[in-house]
C-alpha positions in Angstrom: 25.5 -29.2 -6.8 24.1 -32.7 -6.0 21.3 -33.1 -3.5 18.3 -35.1 -2.6 14.9 -33.3 -2.7 13.1 -33.3 0.6 10.7 -36.2 1.0 7.8 -33.8 1.8 8.2 -32.3 -1.6 8.5 -35.7 -3.3 5.3 -36.9 -1.7 3.4 -33.7 -2.4 4.3 -33.7 -6.1 3.5 -37.4 -6.4 0.1 -36.9 -4.8 -0.6 -33.9 -7.0 0.8 -34.9 -10.4 1.3 -38.7 -10.2 4.6 -40.5 -9.3 5.8 -40.8 -13.0 5.3 -37.1 -13.8 6.8 -36.1 -10.4 9.8 -38.3 -11.0 10.6 -36.8 -14.4 10.5 -33.3 -12.9 12.4 -34.2 -9.8 15.2 -35.8 -11.9 15.6 -32.5 -13.5 15.5 -30.5 -10.3 19.2 -30.4 -9.5 20.0 -29.1 -12.9 17.3 -26.5 -12.7 18.4 -25.5 -9.3 22.0 -25.1 -10.3 21.0 -22.9 -13.3 18.8 -20.7 -11.1 21.6 -20.3 -8.5 24.2 -19.6 -11.2 22.0 -16.9 -12.8 21.6 -15.1 -9.4 25.4 -14.3 -9.6 28.7 -15.4 -8.3 28.2 -14.2 -4.8 25.4 -16.7 -4.1 26.4 -20.0 -2.5 24.2 -22.8 -1.4 25.2 -24.6 1.7 22.3 -27.1 2.0 18.7 -27.9 1.3 16.3 -27.2 4.1 14.4 -30.2 5.3 11.6 -30.9 5.7 11.1 -28.2 3.1 7.8 -27.1 1.7 5.1 -29.1 0.0 5.5 -27.1 -3.2 8.8 -25.4 -2.8 12.5 -26.0 -2.4 14.3 -24.0 0.3 18.0 -23.5 -0.1 20.2 -22.2 2.5 
């Protein structure tokens, strides 16, 4: 599941934790998301990432 995190989330994390720390976490976000969705079971499917998204959350539809 490849996706780009919403820019609102990217900006908020950069402001809160600094761009370097935010970038490290955001680089791992697709893998973390894929694991979380996989752990929820085979009946869950993600169609897209909601944009603009939250300032501290990722919304998947």
